[in-house]
C-alpha positions in Angstrom: -22.7 -2.1 74.7 -20.4 -0.1 72.6 -20.6 2.6 69.9 -20.2 2.4 66.1 -19.1 5.2 64.5 -20.2 5.2 60.6 -17.5 7.3 58.3 -18.9 7.9 55.0 -16.6 9.5 53.1 -17.9 9.9 49.3 -21.9 10.8 50.9 -23.0 13.9 51.9 -24.6 14.2 54.7 -28.1 15.3 53.6 -27.7 12.1 51.0 -27.4 9.4 53.9 -30.5 7.1 54.6 -31.9 8.2 58.0 -31.5 5.2 60.4 -34.9 3.0 60.7 -36.2 3.4 64.6 -37.9 0.3 64.2 -35.6 -2.2 62.8 -34.4 -4.3 66.5 -31.1 -5.7 66.6 -31.1 -9.0 67.5 -31.0 -9.9 71.2 -27.1 -11.7 70.6 -25.8 -9.3 68.4 -25.8 -7.7 65.1 -26.0 -9.1 61.7 -23.1 -7.9 60.1 -22.6 -7.0 56.4 -19.6 -7.3 53.9 -19.5 -6.2 50.6 -16.5 -6.7 49.0 -15.5 -4.4 45.6 -13.4 -6.9 44.2 -10.0 -4.9 44.6 -6.7 -6.3 45.5 -6.9 -7.0 49.5 -10.1 -6.1 49.9 -11.1 -9.2 51.6 -8.1 -9.0 54.0 -8.9 -5.2 55.0 -12.5 -6.8 55.8 -11.7 -9.6 57.1 -9.4 -7.9 59.9 -12.6 -5.5 60.2 -14.6 -8.1 60.6 -12.5 -9.4 63.8 -12.2 -5.8 64.8 -15.9 -5.7 65.3 -16.3 -9.1 66.6 -13.9 -8.3 69.4 -16.2 -5.3 70.2 -19.2 -5.9 69.5 -21.4 -9.2 69.8 -21.9 -10.5 66.1 -24.5 -12.6 65.6 -24.2 -13.6 61.8 -22.0 -12.6 58.9 -23.3 -12.0 55.6 -20.2 -11.5 52.9 -21.0 -10.3 49.6 -18.8 -9.9 47.0 -19.5 -7.6 43.5 -18.4 -8.6 39.8 -15.4 -5.9 39.4 -14.7 -3.1 41.5 -15.7 -0.3 38.8 -19.2 -1.7 38.5 -21.8 -0.8 41.5 -22.9 -3.8 43.6 -26.4 -5.2 41.8 -30.1 -5.0 43.1 -29.7 -8.4 44.4 -26.4 -7.8 46.6 -28.1 -4.8 48.0 -31.2 -6.0 48.7 -30.1 -8.9 50.3 -27.8 -6.7 52.3 -30.8 -4.5 53.4 -32.3 -8.1 54.1 -29.9 -9.8 56.1 -27.5 -7.1 57.7 -28.4 -4.2 60.6 -25.2 -2.8 59.4 -22.7 -3.1 56.3 -18.8 -2.7 55.9 -17.2 -1.6 52.4 -14.1 -1.6 51.6 -11.2 -0.9 48.9 -7.9 -1.7 49.2 -5.0 -2.7 46.8 
């Protein structure tokens, strides 16, 4: 399987949560989480990312979530859902 490179442009490395070594990726592939920040064209960018990930990796499922507004943080309910249902989460903004 290929490598995944994570880029977090706004988080200093000391604030990045460690990976959970006990979490197993499903036999059929990764569970991909998507967090749309509601900016214009973010959905188009995220769909392109989903298709690109699917070309490189086995994807078992995709869970798509959307914030209520780009200026507000994701709710605890959205973050909890992504934590439960995804091995990897991609968030993007666009205009």
